[in-house]
N, C-alpha and C positions, 0 to 999 in steps of 0.2 A: 073504550077503556078495556084493557086486557084483563084477564083473570089472574095474571101474575102479580103477587103482592110481596112487598119487602117488610120484614119484621125485625124489630130490635131483638137481638139475641141476648136476652137477660138470663140470669141464673134461674129465675122463676119460670121463664118460658121453657128452658131446658128441663127443669124438674117436672113440669106439667106434661111435656111431650114424652118424657121417659115413663111417667106414671101411666099415661094412656096406652103405653106398650107393655105394661105389666112390670115395670122396674121402679121400685120405691127407693129413691136416692135423695138424700138431703142436699141442700145447697152447699154446705161446707165441703162435702165429698166431691160434688161436681166441680167446685172451684179448685180443689186440690188436683183432681184428675186433669183439668184443663192446663194448669201450670206445669204438670209433669210432661205434657205434650207440647210445651212451648207457647201456650196461649197466655195472654195477659190483656188487661184493659189498655187500649191504645187510642190515640186521637189521630185525626187526619194529618198528613205531613205534606206540605207544599214542596214538591220537587219537580213535577212535570212541567216543563217549559214549553211544550208544544213544538210545532215545526219552527225551525230556525232558518233564517235566510242564509244562503251560502256565503254572502259577503258580510255576515254579522261581525266576525272577528276583524275583518278588514276595516270596518268602521271604528272599532275600538282602537286599532292601531293608528288610524288617522287622527282621532281625537287626542291620543297621547302625543303624537308627533306635533300637532298644532300647539298643545299646551306647553310642551318642552321648548318649542321654538319661540313662543311669545315670552315665556319666562326668561329665556336666555337673553332676549333683547331688552329685558326690563319693562315689558309691556303688561298691562293689567289682564288678568284672567279671572273671570267671575263665573260662579255656578248659581243658577237661579231655579226656583220652584215655588209653586203655590200649594199650601196645605189646605186641608179640609176646612170649609167655612163653619164657624161656630156661632151659636146664639149668645148674645151679650145680655146679661141680666143676673138676678140673684139666684143662680142655678148651681147645682152641685158639680164640683170639679174633681177629677181623680187626683190622688195623692194625699199626703198627710203633712201637717206642720206641728211644731211643738207649741202647745198652748194648754191652759188650764180648763178652758171652756170651749167646746167646738162652736164654730160659726153656724148659725141657723140659716138655712136656705129654703127655697120653695120646694114643696113636696113633689111637684111635677115640672117638667121642662116643656111647657107648652109654648109654641112659637108666638102666640098672641100676647104672651106675658113678657116677651123679650124687648129690650130697648132697641136692638138692631141685630144685624148679622155681620160678623167680622170675617174678613178674608185676609189671612196672613200671607204675605209674599216675602220670601227670603232671598237675600243676595249674599253669597259667600265669596270673599276675596281669598283666592287660593294662595297667593304669594305671601300675604300678611297674616293668613289664618285668622281672619276677622269677618264676622258676620253681622248683617243688618236685617232687621225684620220690619217691613212696612205693613201696617194694618189698615185696610180700607173697608168702606161700607158698600162699595159698588159691587157689581157682579164681577166674576173672574173672567175678564175679557182681555184680548190682546192689547187694547189701548191701556187698560189698567196696569198690565205687566210692563209695558214700555214706559209709562209714566213713572213707575217706581225706579226703573233702571236709569231714566233720564235724571231723576232727582238724585240718585246715587252718584251719577257722573258729575252733576253740578256741585254737589256738596262734599263728596269724599275723594273723588278722583284728583282734583287739584292738590289736595294735601298729601296724598301718597304717591301719585304719579304726575308730577308737574310737567314732565316732558313727554307725556303719553301721546302717541300718534295712532295707536291701534287699540283694539279692544276685542278680546275673545270671550264669547258667551257660550257656556255649556248648559244645555236645557234638554228637557224631555221632548218626546215627539208629539205628545198630546196636550190637551188643555189650552191655556192661554198662550203657551209658547209653541203651539203646534207647527210642525214643519210645513203643513199645507196652508197655514193661515197667511193670506195676502196682506191683511191688516197689520199683522205682527211685523212683517218685513217692511211694509211701507212706512209704518210709524218709527221703526228703528232708523230708517233712512232720513226721515224728516226731523225727528226730535233729537237724534244723537249724531248721526254721521254728518248731516249738513250743518247743523247748528254748532257742533263742537269741532268739526273737522277731523273726525276719527274714522279710520278704516275698520269696519266691524266684520268680524268673522263669527258665524254662529255654527256650533257643532251640536247636532241633535243625537241623543242616544237612541239606539234601536228600540222598537216597540217592546215593552215588557222588561226593559233593562234600566229603569229609572233608579233602581237601588244602587247602581254604580255611580250615580251623579254625586259628586263630592258634598253638595249641600245636604244631602240626605244623611250623611254620617257626621258632619262637622257642625251643622247648625240645627237641624231638626233631629232630635233623638227618636228612636223607634217608639211609636205609641204616643208621641207628643201631639198636642192640639187635637 
């Protein structure tokens, strides 16, 4: 362990450091001087994207071209994603509702007190601007993801796209929809392509670019689940 240490630069720390050097300055004066020099309380800002693949923009152009082509032919285009698993039980949830007496929940969110763990899987229909959320109790596996898409194709596809022969799926590169998952591809072939006679095209967004997936904006708001 090195001798270098990081300290939180608080006004109290600055006042003590100045006092040790013979400068008696109050915290309000230190605060005013810092603001005069352009300093203020700031939080971390997420901007650094790291190294980007040279063909990153080319992948976005390919996804856009595939989406436009499928929509022009009247074929379904869906965007899929799994959100963070949540404990199911009498636990506190974020948000507020209009009521006279607040609902009483458990003081602690202990896993052993939960009824189960829910895994919400969202499917967003780009053309009809319509979303569906499936909630399962199993682990977030490729089989779980394909089961939900297969259920969507069996229940909602005939109603909105009775003449569909193709299906475009936009997904993230990781998780249950991973581009490297063989189970994901095999189950799409068996449960949807072979069973329903659909030609499936899967477009994966580049790593770290999941926020451009339409389901993130239209179905799952920021901070949901």
